[in-house]
mmCIF entry with sequence, helices, sheets and N, C-alpha, C, O atoms, coordinates in Angstrom:
data_MODEL
# 
_entry.id   MODEL 
# 
_entity.id                         1 
_entity.type                       polymer 
_entity.pdbx_number_of_molecules   1 
# 
_entity_poly.entity_id                      1 
_entity_poly.type                           'polypeptide(L)' 
_entity_poly.nstd_linkage                   no 
_entity_poly.nstd_monomer                   no 
_entity_poly.pdbx_seq_one_letter_code       
;(UNK)(UNK)(UNK)(UNK)(UNK)(UNK)(UNK)(UNK)(UNK)(UNK)(UNK)(UNK)(UNK)(UNK)(UNK)(UNK)
(UNK)(UNK)(UNK)(UNK)(UNK)(UNK)(UNK)(UNK)(UNK)(UNK)(UNK)(UNK)(UNK)(UNK)(UNK)(UNK)
(UNK)(UNK)(UNK)(UNK)(UNK)(UNK)(UNK)(UNK)(UNK)(UNK)(UNK)(UNK)(UNK)(UNK)(UNK)(UNK)
(UNK)(UNK)(UNK)(UNK)(UNK)
;
_entity_poly.pdbx_seq_one_letter_code_can   XXXXXXXXXXXXXXXXXXXXXXXXXXXXXXXXXXXXXXXXXXXXXXXXXXXXX 
_entity_poly.pdbx_strand_id                 A 
# 
loop_
_entity_poly_seq.entity_id 
_entity_poly_seq.num 
_entity_poly_seq.mon_id 
_entity_poly_seq.hetero 
1 1  UNK n 
1 2  UNK n 
1 3  UNK n 
1 4  UNK n 
1 5  UNK n 
1 6  UNK n 
1 7  UNK n 
1 8  UNK n 
1 9  UNK n 
1 10 UNK n 
1 11 UNK n 
1 12 UNK n 
1 13 UNK n 
1 14 UNK n 
1 15 UNK n 
1 16 UNK n 
1 17 UNK n 
1 18 UNK n 
1 19 UNK n 
1 20 UNK n 
1 21 UNK n 
1 22 UNK n 
1 23 UNK n 
1 24 UNK n 
1 25 UNK n 
1 26 UNK n 
1 27 UNK n 
1 28 UNK n 
1 29 UNK n 
1 30 UNK n 
1 31 UNK n 
1 32 UNK n 
1 33 UNK n 
1 34 UNK n 
1 35 UNK n 
1 36 UNK n 
1 37 UNK n 
1 38 UNK n 
1 39 UNK n 
1 40 UNK n 
1 41 UNK n 
1 42 UNK n 
1 43 UNK n 
1 44 UNK n 
1 45 UNK n 
1 46 UNK n 
1 47 UNK n 
1 48 UNK n 
1 49 UNK n 
1 50 UNK n 
1 51 UNK n 
1 52 UNK n 
1 53 UNK n 
# 
_struct_asym.id          A 
_struct_asym.entity_id   1 
# 
loop_
_struct_conf.conf_type_id 
_struct_conf.id 
_struct_conf.pdbx_PDB_helix_id 
_struct_conf.beg_label_comp_id 
_struct_conf.beg_label_asym_id 
_struct_conf.beg_label_seq_id 
_struct_conf.pdbx_beg_PDB_ins_code 
_struct_conf.end_label_comp_id 
_struct_conf.end_label_asym_id 
_struct_conf.end_label_seq_id 
_struct_conf.pdbx_end_PDB_ins_code 
_struct_conf.beg_auth_comp_id 
_struct_conf.beg_auth_asym_id 
_struct_conf.beg_auth_seq_id 
_struct_conf.end_auth_comp_id 
_struct_conf.end_auth_asym_id 
_struct_conf.end_auth_seq_id 
_struct_conf.pdbx_PDB_helix_class 
_struct_conf.details 
_struct_conf.pdbx_PDB_helix_length 
HELX_P HELX_P1 AA1 UNK A 2  ? UNK A 9  ? UNK A 2  UNK A 9  1 ? 8  
HELX_P HELX_P2 AA2 UNK A 15 ? UNK A 21 ? UNK A 15 UNK A 21 1 ? 7  
HELX_P HELX_P3 AA3 UNK A 26 ? UNK A 49 ? UNK A 26 UNK A 49 1 ? 24 
# 
_struct_conf_type.id          HELX_P 
_struct_conf_type.criteria    ? 
_struct_conf_type.reference   ? 
# 
loop_
_atom_site.group_PDB 
_atom_site.id 
_atom_site.type_symbol 
_atom_site.label_atom_id 
_atom_site.label_alt_id 
_atom_site.label_comp_id 
_atom_site.label_asym_id 
_atom_site.label_entity_id 
_atom_site.label_seq_id 
_atom_site.pdbx_PDB_ins_code 
_atom_site.Cartn_x 
_atom_site.Cartn_y 
_atom_site.Cartn_z 
_atom_site.occupancy 
_atom_site.B_iso_or_equiv 
_atom_site.pdbx_formal_charge 
_atom_site.auth_seq_id 
_atom_site.auth_comp_id 
_atom_site.auth_asym_id 
_atom_site.auth_atom_id 
_atom_site.pdbx_PDB_model_num 
ATOM 1   N N  . UNK A 1 1  ? 53.249 10.305  24.025 1.00 0.00 ? 1  UNK A N  1 
ATOM 2   C CA . UNK A 1 1  ? 52.863 8.916   23.915 1.00 0.00 ? 1  UNK A CA 1 
ATOM 3   C C  . UNK A 1 1  ? 53.050 8.208   25.257 1.00 0.00 ? 1  UNK A C  1 
ATOM 4   O O  . UNK A 1 1  ? 52.227 7.382   25.652 1.00 0.00 ? 1  UNK A O  1 
ATOM 5   N N  . UNK A 1 2  ? 54.127 8.536   25.945 1.00 0.00 ? 2  UNK A N  1 
ATOM 6   C CA . UNK A 1 2  ? 54.399 7.872   27.226 1.00 0.00 ? 2  UNK A CA 1 
ATOM 7   C C  . UNK A 1 2  ? 53.302 8.183   28.237 1.00 0.00 ? 2  UNK A C  1 
ATOM 8   O O  . UNK A 1 2  ? 52.848 7.295   28.958 1.00 0.00 ? 2  UNK A O  1 
ATOM 9   N N  . UNK A 1 3  ? 52.877 9.445   28.290 1.00 0.00 ? 3  UNK A N  1 
ATOM 10  C CA . UNK A 1 3  ? 51.816 9.821   29.233 1.00 0.00 ? 3  UNK A CA 1 
ATOM 11  C C  . UNK A 1 3  ? 50.526 9.081   28.909 1.00 0.00 ? 3  UNK A C  1 
ATOM 12  O O  . UNK A 1 3  ? 49.849 8.592   29.813 1.00 0.00 ? 3  UNK A O  1 
ATOM 13  N N  . UNK A 1 4  ? 50.187 8.996   27.651 1.00 0.00 ? 4  UNK A N  1 
ATOM 14  C CA . UNK A 1 4  ? 48.969 8.309   27.233 1.00 0.00 ? 4  UNK A CA 1 
ATOM 15  C C  . UNK A 1 4  ? 49.032 6.842   27.644 1.00 0.00 ? 4  UNK A C  1 
ATOM 16  O O  . UNK A 1 4  ? 48.067 6.299   28.182 1.00 0.00 ? 4  UNK A O  1 
ATOM 17  N N  . UNK A 1 5  ? 50.174 6.203   27.387 1.00 0.00 ? 5  UNK A N  1 
ATOM 18  C CA . UNK A 1 5  ? 50.326 4.794   27.748 1.00 0.00 ? 5  UNK A CA 1 
ATOM 19  C C  . UNK A 1 5  ? 50.229 4.595   29.258 1.00 0.00 ? 5  UNK A C  1 
ATOM 20  O O  . UNK A 1 5  ? 49.548 3.680   29.718 1.00 0.00 ? 5  UNK A O  1 
ATOM 21  N N  . UNK A 1 6  ? 50.900 5.438   30.025 1.00 0.00 ? 6  UNK A N  1 
ATOM 22  C CA . UNK A 1 6  ? 50.855 5.324   31.489 1.00 0.00 ? 6  UNK A CA 1 
ATOM 23  C C  . UNK A 1 6  ? 49.432 5.489   32.018 1.00 0.00 ? 6  UNK A C  1 
ATOM 24  O O  . UNK A 1 6  ? 48.969 4.699   32.842 1.00 0.00 ? 6  UNK A O  1 
ATOM 25  N N  . UNK A 1 7  ? 48.753 6.513   31.539 1.00 0.00 ? 7  UNK A N  1 
ATOM 26  C CA . UNK A 1 7  ? 47.393 6.778   32.024 1.00 0.00 ? 7  UNK A CA 1 
ATOM 27  C C  . UNK A 1 7  ? 46.424 5.672   31.609 1.00 0.00 ? 7  UNK A C  1 
ATOM 28  O O  . UNK A 1 7  ? 45.501 5.345   32.353 1.00 0.00 ? 7  UNK A O  1 
ATOM 29  N N  . UNK A 1 8  ? 46.627 5.107   30.445 1.00 0.00 ? 8  UNK A N  1 
ATOM 30  C CA . UNK A 1 8  ? 45.724 4.069   29.955 1.00 0.00 ? 8  UNK A CA 1 
ATOM 31  C C  . UNK A 1 8  ? 45.980 2.734   30.657 1.00 0.00 ? 8  UNK A C  1 
ATOM 32  O O  . UNK A 1 8  ? 45.047 2.070   31.109 1.00 0.00 ? 8  UNK A O  1 
ATOM 33  N N  . UNK A 1 9  ? 47.248 2.353   30.743 1.00 0.00 ? 9  UNK A N  1 
ATOM 34  C CA . UNK A 1 9  ? 47.597 1.040   31.289 1.00 0.00 ? 9  UNK A CA 1 
ATOM 35  C C  . UNK A 1 9  ? 47.554 1.033   32.812 1.00 0.00 ? 9  UNK A C  1 
ATOM 36  O O  . UNK A 1 9  ? 46.941 0.149   33.411 1.00 0.00 ? 9  UNK A O  1 
ATOM 37  N N  . UNK A 1 10 ? 48.196 2.007   33.438 1.00 0.00 ? 10 UNK A N  1 
ATOM 38  C CA . UNK A 1 10 ? 48.349 1.975   34.883 1.00 0.00 ? 10 UNK A CA 1 
ATOM 39  C C  . UNK A 1 10 ? 47.227 2.671   35.645 1.00 0.00 ? 10 UNK A C  1 
ATOM 40  O O  . UNK A 1 10 ? 46.872 2.244   36.743 1.00 0.00 ? 10 UNK A O  1 
ATOM 41  N N  . UNK A 1 11 ? 46.661 3.740   35.076 1.00 0.00 ? 11 UNK A N  1 
ATOM 42  C CA . UNK A 1 11 ? 45.579 4.447   35.766 1.00 0.00 ? 11 UNK A CA 1 
ATOM 43  C C  . UNK A 1 11 ? 44.206 3.955   35.330 1.00 0.00 ? 11 UNK A C  1 
ATOM 44  O O  . UNK A 1 11 ? 43.205 4.227   35.993 1.00 0.00 ? 11 UNK A O  1 
ATOM 45  N N  . UNK A 1 12 ? 44.158 3.221   34.201 1.00 0.00 ? 12 UNK A N  1 
ATOM 46  C CA . UNK A 1 12 ? 42.900 2.654   33.741 1.00 0.00 ? 12 UNK A CA 1 
ATOM 47  C C  . UNK A 1 12 ? 41.946 3.646   33.103 1.00 0.00 ? 12 UNK A C  1 
ATOM 48  O O  . UNK A 1 12 ? 40.752 3.369   32.983 1.00 0.00 ? 12 UNK A O  1 
ATOM 49  N N  . UNK A 1 13 ? 42.453 4.795   32.696 1.00 0.00 ? 13 UNK A N  1 
ATOM 50  C CA . UNK A 1 13 ? 41.594 5.788   32.063 1.00 0.00 ? 13 UNK A CA 1 
ATOM 51  C C  . UNK A 1 13 ? 41.330 5.404   30.616 1.00 0.00 ? 13 UNK A C  1 
ATOM 52  O O  . UNK A 1 13 ? 42.178 4.800   29.959 1.00 0.00 ? 13 UNK A O  1 
ATOM 53  N N  . UNK A 1 14 ? 40.152 5.757   30.125 1.00 0.00 ? 14 UNK A N  1 
ATOM 54  C CA . UNK A 1 14 ? 39.899 5.500   28.705 1.00 0.00 ? 14 UNK A CA 1 
ATOM 55  C C  . UNK A 1 14 ? 40.451 6.673   27.894 1.00 0.00 ? 14 UNK A C  1 
ATOM 56  O O  . UNK A 1 14 ? 40.843 7.697   28.454 1.00 0.00 ? 14 UNK A O  1 
ATOM 57  N N  . UNK A 1 15 ? 40.475 6.515   26.589 1.00 0.00 ? 15 UNK A N  1 
ATOM 58  C CA . UNK A 1 15 ? 41.144 7.496   25.743 1.00 0.00 ? 15 UNK A CA 1 
ATOM 59  C C  . UNK A 1 15 ? 40.454 8.861   25.759 1.00 0.00 ? 15 UNK A C  1 
ATOM 60  O O  . UNK A 1 15 ? 41.122 9.885   25.620 1.00 0.00 ? 15 UNK A O  1 
ATOM 61  N N  . UNK A 1 16 ? 39.144 8.892   25.923 1.00 0.00 ? 16 UNK A N  1 
ATOM 62  C CA . UNK A 1 16 ? 38.435 10.169  26.006 1.00 0.00 ? 16 UNK A CA 1 
ATOM 63  C C  . UNK A 1 16 ? 38.828 10.909  27.283 1.00 0.00 ? 16 UNK A C  1 
ATOM 64  O O  . UNK A 1 16 ? 39.032 12.123  27.261 1.00 0.00 ? 16 UNK A O  1 
ATOM 65  N N  . UNK A 1 17 ? 38.933 10.182  28.388 1.00 0.00 ? 17 UNK A N  1 
ATOM 66  C CA . UNK A 1 17 ? 39.337 10.793  29.659 1.00 0.00 ? 17 UNK A CA 1 
ATOM 67  C C  . UNK A 1 17 ? 40.773 11.322  29.577 1.00 0.00 ? 17 UNK A C  1 
ATOM 68  O O  . UNK A 1 17 ? 41.076 12.405  30.077 1.00 0.00 ? 17 UNK A O  1 
ATOM 69  N N  . UNK A 1 18 ? 41.637 10.551  28.947 1.00 0.00 ? 18 UNK A N  1 
ATOM 70  C CA . UNK A 1 18 ? 43.033 10.971  28.803 1.00 0.00 ? 18 UNK A CA 1 
ATOM 71  C C  . UNK A 1 18 ? 43.130 12.223  27.939 1.00 0.00 ? 18 UNK A C  1 
ATOM 72  O O  . UNK A 1 18 ? 43.875 13.149  28.258 1.00 0.00 ? 18 UNK A O  1 
ATOM 73  N N  . UNK A 1 19 ? 42.376 12.247  26.850 1.00 0.00 ? 19 UNK A N  1 
ATOM 74  C CA . UNK A 1 19 ? 42.368 13.420  25.987 1.00 0.00 ? 19 UNK A CA 1 
ATOM 75  C C  . UNK A 1 19 ? 41.941 14.672  26.729 1.00 0.00 ? 19 UNK A C  1 
ATOM 76  O O  . UNK A 1 19 ? 42.546 15.733  26.573 1.00 0.00 ? 19 UNK A O  1 
ATOM 77  N N  . UNK A 1 20 ? 40.904 14.547  27.532 1.00 0.00 ? 20 UNK A N  1 
ATOM 78  C CA . UNK A 1 20 ? 40.433 15.698  28.308 1.00 0.00 ? 20 UNK A CA 1 
ATOM 79  C C  . UNK A 1 20 ? 41.488 16.127  29.326 1.00 0.00 ? 20 UNK A C  1 
ATOM 80  O O  . UNK A 1 20 ? 41.741 17.319  29.502 1.00 0.00 ? 20 UNK A O  1 
ATOM 81  N N  . UNK A 1 21 ? 42.091 15.165  29.982 1.00 0.00 ? 21 UNK A N  1 
ATOM 82  C CA . UNK A 1 21 ? 43.105 15.461  30.994 1.00 0.00 ? 21 UNK A CA 1 
ATOM 83  C C  . UNK A 1 21 ? 44.320 16.152  30.377 1.00 0.00 ? 21 UNK A C  1 
ATOM 84  O O  . UNK A 1 21 ? 44.859 17.092  30.960 1.00 0.00 ? 21 UNK A O  1 
ATOM 85  N N  . UNK A 1 22 ? 44.746 15.701  29.220 1.00 0.00 ? 22 UNK A N  1 
ATOM 86  C CA . UNK A 1 22 ? 45.922 16.272  28.552 1.00 0.00 ? 22 UNK A CA 1 
ATOM 87  C C  . UNK A 1 22 ? 45.577 17.445  27.636 1.00 0.00 ? 22 UNK A C  1 
ATOM 88  O O  . UNK A 1 22 ? 46.451 18.010  26.979 1.00 0.00 ? 22 UNK A O  1 
ATOM 89  N N  . UNK A 1 23 ? 44.303 17.799  27.601 1.00 0.00 ? 23 UNK A N  1 
ATOM 90  C CA . UNK A 1 23 ? 43.810 18.911  26.779 1.00 0.00 ? 23 UNK A CA 1 
ATOM 91  C C  . UNK A 1 23 ? 44.187 18.737  25.305 1.00 0.00 ? 23 UNK A C  1 
ATOM 92  O O  . UNK A 1 23 ? 44.720 19.642  24.663 1.00 0.00 ? 23 UNK A O  1 
ATOM 93  N N  . UNK A 1 24 ? 43.891 17.545  24.798 1.00 0.00 ? 24 UNK A N  1 
ATOM 94  C CA . UNK A 1 24 ? 44.084 17.267  23.381 1.00 0.00 ? 24 UNK A CA 1 
ATOM 95  C C  . UNK A 1 24 ? 42.867 16.503  22.882 1.00 0.00 ? 24 UNK A C  1 
ATOM 96  O O  . UNK A 1 24 ? 42.084 15.984  23.678 1.00 0.00 ? 24 UNK A O  1 
ATOM 97  N N  . UNK A 1 25 ? 42.711 16.436  21.592 1.00 0.00 ? 25 UNK A N  1 
ATOM 98  C CA . UNK A 1 25 ? 41.547 15.764  21.039 1.00 0.00 ? 25 UNK A CA 1 
ATOM 99  C C  . UNK A 1 25 ? 41.629 14.257  21.296 1.00 0.00 ? 25 UNK A C  1 
ATOM 100 O O  . UNK A 1 25 ? 42.709 13.701  21.496 1.00 0.00 ? 25 UNK A O  1 
ATOM 101 N N  . UNK A 1 26 ? 40.475 13.624  21.287 1.00 0.00 ? 26 UNK A N  1 
ATOM 102 C CA . UNK A 1 26 ? 40.446 12.176  21.454 1.00 0.00 ? 26 UNK A CA 1 
ATOM 103 C C  . UNK A 1 26 ? 41.152 11.497  20.278 1.00 0.00 ? 26 UNK A C  1 
ATOM 104 O O  . UNK A 1 26 ? 41.782 10.452  20.445 1.00 0.00 ? 26 UNK A O  1 
ATOM 105 N N  . UNK A 1 27 ? 41.045 12.088  19.103 1.00 0.00 ? 27 UNK A N  1 
ATOM 106 C CA . UNK A 1 27 ? 41.707 11.519  17.929 1.00 0.00 ? 27 UNK A CA 1 
ATOM 107 C C  . UNK A 1 27 ? 43.232 11.518  18.100 1.00 0.00 ? 27 UNK A C  1 
ATOM 108 O O  . UNK A 1 27 ? 43.894 10.530  17.783 1.00 0.00 ? 27 UNK A O  1 
ATOM 109 N N  . UNK A 1 28 ? 43.783 12.626  18.601 1.00 0.00 ? 28 UNK A N  1 
ATOM 110 C CA . UNK A 1 28 ? 45.223 12.703  18.858 1.00 0.00 ? 28 UNK A CA 1 
ATOM 111 C C  . UNK A 1 28 ? 45.625 11.699  19.925 1.00 0.00 ? 28 UNK A C  1 
ATOM 112 O O  . UNK A 1 28 ? 46.655 11.035  19.810 1.00 0.00 ? 28 UNK A O  1 
ATOM 113 N N  . UNK A 1 29 ? 44.811 11.592  20.957 1.00 0.00 ? 29 UNK A N  1 
ATOM 114 C CA . UNK A 1 29 ? 45.082 10.642  22.032 1.00 0.00 ? 29 UNK A CA 1 
ATOM 115 C C  . UNK A 1 29 ? 45.072 9.217   21.507 1.00 0.00 ? 29 UNK A C  1 
ATOM 116 O O  . UNK A 1 29 ? 45.939 8.415   21.856 1.00 0.00 ? 29 UNK A O  1 
ATOM 117 N N  . UNK A 1 30 ? 44.099 8.904   20.673 1.00 0.00 ? 30 UNK A N  1 
ATOM 118 C CA . UNK A 1 30 ? 44.004 7.564   20.090 1.00 0.00 ? 30 UNK A CA 1 
ATOM 119 C C  . UNK A 1 30 ? 45.218 7.280   19.205 1.00 0.00 ? 30 UNK A C  1 
ATOM 120 O O  . UNK A 1 30 ? 45.758 6.174   19.229 1.00 0.00 ? 30 UNK A O  1 
ATOM 121 N N  . UNK A 1 31 ? 45.645 8.270   18.430 1.00 0.00 ? 31 UNK A N  1 
ATOM 122 C CA . UNK A 1 31 ? 46.820 8.107   17.575 1.00 0.00 ? 31 UNK A CA 1 
ATOM 123 C C  . UNK A 1 31 ? 48.076 7.879   18.427 1.00 0.00 ? 31 UNK A C  1 
ATOM 124 O O  . UNK A 1 31 ? 48.899 7.022   18.106 1.00 0.00 ? 31 UNK A O  1 
ATOM 125 N N  . UNK A 1 32 ? 48.217 8.645   19.507 1.00 0.00 ? 32 UNK A N  1 
ATOM 126 C CA . UNK A 1 32 ? 49.361 8.458   20.406 1.00 0.00 ? 32 UNK A CA 1 
ATOM 127 C C  . UNK A 1 32 ? 49.334 7.075   21.052 1.00 0.00 ? 32 UNK A C  1 
ATOM 128 O O  . UNK A 1 32 ? 50.381 6.450   21.216 1.00 0.00 ? 32 UNK A O  1 
ATOM 129 N N  . UNK A 1 33 ? 48.153 6.595   21.418 1.00 0.00 ? 33 UNK A N  1 
ATOM 130 C CA . UNK A 1 33 ? 48.033 5.274   22.030 1.00 0.00 ? 33 UNK A CA 1 
ATOM 131 C C  . UNK A 1 33 ? 48.449 4.187   21.042 1.00 0.00 ? 33 UNK A C  1 
ATOM 132 O O  . UNK A 1 33 ? 49.151 3.248   21.415 1.00 0.00 ? 33 UNK A O  1 
ATOM 133 N N  . UNK A 1 34 ? 48.028 4.305   19.805 1.00 0.00 ? 34 UNK A N  1 
ATOM 134 C CA . UNK A 1 34 ? 48.383 3.295   18.805 1.00 0.00 ? 34 UNK A CA 1 
ATOM 135 C C  . UNK A 1 34 ? 49.891 3.277   18.542 1.00 0.00 ? 34 UNK A C  1 
ATOM 136 O O  . UNK A 1 34 ? 50.485 2.211   18.382 1.00 0.00 ? 34 UNK A O  1 
ATOM 137 N N  . UNK A 1 35 ? 50.505 4.465   18.498 1.00 0.00 ? 35 UNK A N  1 
ATOM 138 C CA . UNK A 1 35 ? 51.955 4.532   18.319 1.00 0.00 ? 35 UNK A CA 1 
ATOM 139 C C  . UNK A 1 35 ? 52.678 3.910   19.513 1.00 0.00 ? 35 UNK A C  1 
ATOM 140 O O  . UNK A 1 35 ? 53.608 3.122   19.343 1.00 0.00 ? 35 UNK A O  1 
ATOM 141 N N  . UNK A 1 36 ? 52.248 4.267   20.706 1.00 0.00 ? 36 UNK A N  1 
ATOM 142 C CA . UNK A 1 36 ? 52.884 3.740   21.926 1.00 0.00 ? 36 UNK A CA 1 
ATOM 143 C C  . UNK A 1 36 ? 52.725 2.222   22.000 1.00 0.00 ? 36 UNK A C  1 
ATOM 144 O O  . UNK A 1 36 ? 53.669 1.511   22.346 1.00 0.00 ? 36 UNK A O  1 
ATOM 145 N N  . UNK A 1 37 ? 51.551 1.740   21.681 1.00 0.00 ? 37 UNK A N  1 
ATOM 146 C CA . UNK A 1 37 ? 51.304 0.298   21.714 1.00 0.00 ? 37 UNK A CA 1 
ATOM 147 C C  . UNK A 1 37 ? 52.200 -0.436  20.724 1.00 0.00 ? 37 UNK A C  1 
ATOM 148 O O  . UNK A 1 37 ? 52.711 -1.515  21.025 1.00 0.00 ? 37 UNK A O  1 
ATOM 149 N N  . UNK A 1 38 ? 52.389 0.143   19.552 1.00 0.00 ? 38 UNK A N  1 
ATOM 150 C CA . UNK A 1 38 ? 53.269 -0.457  18.561 1.00 0.00 ? 38 UNK A CA 1 
ATOM 151 C C  . UNK A 1 38 ? 54.718 -0.492  19.022 1.00 0.00 ? 38 UNK A C  1 
ATOM 152 O O  . UNK A 1 38 ? 55.409 -1.494  18.841 1.00 0.00 ? 38 UNK A O  1 
ATOM 153 N N  . UNK A 1 39 ? 55.178 0.605   19.619 1.00 0.00 ? 39 UNK A N  1 
ATOM 154 C CA . UNK A 1 39 ? 56.550 0.640   20.121 1.00 0.00 ? 39 UNK A CA 1 
ATOM 155 C C  . UNK A 1 39 ? 56.754 -0.349  21.257 1.00 0.00 ? 39 UNK A C  1 
ATOM 156 O O  . UNK A 1 39 ? 57.794 -1.004  21.333 1.00 0.00 ? 39 UNK A O  1 
ATOM 157 N N  . UNK A 1 40 ? 55.767 -0.463  22.142 1.00 0.00 ? 40 UNK A N  1 
ATOM 158 C CA . UNK A 1 40 ? 55.860 -1.430  23.231 1.00 0.00 ? 40 UNK A CA 1 
ATOM 159 C C  . UNK A 1 40 ? 55.898 -2.855  22.695 1.00 0.00 ? 40 UNK A C  1 
ATOM 160 O O  . UNK A 1 40 ? 56.672 -3.678  23.183 1.00 0.00 ? 40 UNK A O  1 
ATOM 161 N N  . UNK A 1 41 ? 55.086 -3.150  21.715 1.00 0.00 ? 41 UNK A N  1 
ATOM 162 C CA . UNK A 1 41 ? 55.069 -4.488  21.127 1.00 0.00 ? 41 UNK A CA 1 
ATOM 163 C C  . UNK A 1 41 ? 56.410 -4.806  20.481 1.00 0.00 ? 41 UNK A C  1 
ATOM 164 O O  . UNK A 1 41 ? 56.921 -5.917  20.620 1.00 0.00 ? 41 UNK A O  1 
ATOM 165 N N  . UNK A 1 42 ? 56.981 -3.834  19.777 1.00 0.00 ? 42 UNK A N  1 
ATOM 166 C CA . UNK A 1 42 ? 58.278 -4.033  19.145 1.00 0.00 ? 42 UNK A CA 1 
ATOM 167 C C  . UNK A 1 42 ? 59.364 -4.267  20.188 1.00 0.00 ? 42 UNK A C  1 
ATOM 168 O O  . UNK A 1 42 ? 60.215 -5.140  20.017 1.00 0.00 ? 42 UNK A O  1 
ATOM 169 N N  . UNK A 1 43 ? 59.337 -3.492  21.261 1.00 0.00 ? 43 UNK A N  1 
ATOM 170 C CA . UNK A 1 43 ? 60.329 -3.659  22.329 1.00 0.00 ? 43 UNK A CA 1 
ATOM 171 C C  . UNK A 1 43 ? 60.205 -5.028  22.977 1.00 0.00 ? 43 UNK A C  1 
ATOM 172 O O  . UNK A 1 43 ? 61.216 -5.678  23.243 1.00 0.00 ? 43 UNK A O  1 
ATOM 173 N N  . UNK A 1 44 ? 58.996 -5.470  23.232 1.00 0.00 ? 44 UNK A N  1 
ATOM 174 C CA . UNK A 1 44 ? 58.803 -6.784  23.834 1.00 0.00 ? 44 UNK A CA 1 
ATOM 175 C C  . UNK A 1 44 ? 59.232 -7.900  22.892 1.00 0.00 ? 44 UNK A C  1 
ATOM 176 O O  . UNK A 1 44 ? 59.800 -8.903  23.326 1.00 0.00 ? 44 UNK A O  1 
ATOM 177 N N  . UNK A 1 45 ? 58.965 -7.728  21.624 1.00 0.00 ? 45 UNK A N  1 
ATOM 178 C CA . UNK A 1 45 ? 59.382 -8.730  20.633 1.00 0.00 ? 45 UNK A CA 1 
ATOM 179 C C  . UNK A 1 45 ? 60.904 -8.797  20.568 1.00 0.00 ? 45 UNK A C  1 
ATOM 180 O O  . UNK A 1 45 ? 61.481 -9.883  20.508 1.00 0.00 ? 45 UNK A O  1 
ATOM 181 N N  . UNK A 1 46 ? 61.544 -7.645  20.579 1.00 0.00 ? 46 UNK A N  1 
ATOM 182 C CA . UNK A 1 46 ? 63.007 -7.585  20.530 1.00 0.00 ? 46 UNK A CA 1 
ATOM 183 C C  . UNK A 1 46 ? 63.606 -8.250  21.770 1.00 0.00 ? 46 UNK A C  1 
ATOM 184 O O  . UNK A 1 46 ? 64.576 -9.000  21.661 1.00 0.00 ? 46 UNK A O  1 
ATOM 185 N N  . UNK A 1 47 ? 63.044 -7.984  22.931 1.00 0.00 ? 47 UNK A N  1 
ATOM 186 C CA . UNK A 1 47 ? 63.525 -8.609  24.163 1.00 0.00 ? 47 UNK A CA 1 
ATOM 187 C C  . UNK A 1 47 ? 63.329 -10.118 24.128 1.00 0.00 ? 47 UNK A C  1 
ATOM 188 O O  . UNK A 1 47 ? 64.159 -10.866 24.646 1.00 0.00 ? 47 UNK A O  1 
ATOM 189 N N  . UNK A 1 48 ? 62.247 -10.564 23.527 1.00 0.00 ? 48 UNK A N  1 
ATOM 190 C CA . UNK A 1 48 ? 61.970 -11.984 23.426 1.00 0.00 ? 48 UNK A CA 1 
ATOM 191 C C  . UNK A 1 48 ? 62.970 -12.721 22.558 1.00 0.00 ? 48 UNK A C  1 
ATOM 192 O O  . UNK A 1 48 ? 63.238 -13.904 22.769 1.00 0.00 ? 48 UNK A O  1 
ATOM 193 N N  . UNK A 1 49 ? 63.525 -12.010 21.575 1.00 0.00 ? 49 UNK A N  1 
ATOM 194 C CA . UNK A 1 49 ? 64.479 -12.628 20.662 1.00 0.00 ? 49 UNK A CA 1 
ATOM 195 C C  . UNK A 1 49 ? 65.925 -12.427 21.108 1.00 0.00 ? 49 UNK A C  1 
ATOM 196 O O  . UNK A 1 49 ? 66.845 -12.954 20.482 1.00 0.00 ? 49 UNK A O  1 
ATOM 197 N N  . UNK A 1 50 ? 66.131 -11.675 22.177 1.00 0.00 ? 50 UNK A N  1 
ATOM 198 C CA . UNK A 1 50 ? 67.484 -11.359 22.620 1.00 0.00 ? 50 UNK A CA 1 
ATOM 199 C C  . UNK A 1 50 ? 68.253 -12.596 23.072 1.00 0.00 ? 50 UNK A C  1 
ATOM 200 O O  . UNK A 1 50 ? 69.472 -12.658 22.912 1.00 0.00 ? 50 UNK A O  1 
ATOM 201 N N  . UNK A 1 51 ? 67.552 -13.588 23.638 1.00 0.00 ? 51 UNK A N  1 
ATOM 202 C CA . UNK A 1 51 ? 68.227 -14.776 24.120 1.00 0.00 ? 51 UNK A CA 1 
ATOM 203 C C  . UNK A 1 51 ? 68.429 -15.848 23.077 1.00 0.00 ? 51 UNK A C  1 
ATOM 204 O O  . UNK A 1 51 ? 69.062 -16.866 23.357 1.00 0.00 ? 51 UNK A O  1 
ATOM 205 N N  . UNK A 1 52 ? 67.909 -15.646 21.883 1.00 0.00 ? 52 UNK A N  1 
ATOM 206 C CA . UNK A 1 52 ? 68.005 -16.667 20.834 1.00 0.00 ? 52 UNK A CA 1 
ATOM 207 C C  . UNK A 1 52 ? 69.324 -16.525 20.073 1.00 0.00 ? 52 UNK A C  1 
ATOM 208 O O  . UNK A 1 52 ? 69.800 -15.409 19.864 1.00 0.00 ? 52 UNK A O  1 
ATOM 209 N N  . UNK A 1 53 ? 69.909 -17.631 19.663 1.00 0.00 ? 53 UNK A N  1 
ATOM 210 C CA . UNK A 1 53 ? 71.178 -17.580 18.897 1.00 0.00 ? 53 UNK A CA 1 
ATOM 211 C C  . UNK A 1 53 ? 70.983 -17.073 17.490 1.00 0.00 ? 53 UNK A C  1 
ATOM 212 O O  . UNK A 1 53 ? 71.947 -16.974 16.731 1.00 0.00 ? 53 UNK A O  1 
# 
């Protein structure tokens, strides 16, 4: 998931390109991207609430 997120966000590759690069199906790549995106959103939400009483 981390590789997919890095390649998508920082390298700007689309999910089909990432799948080919990592030698996995586009469906698996898309599933990994959705999981990574959810974890990132949760982490950002948690950090946002860290300063609240």
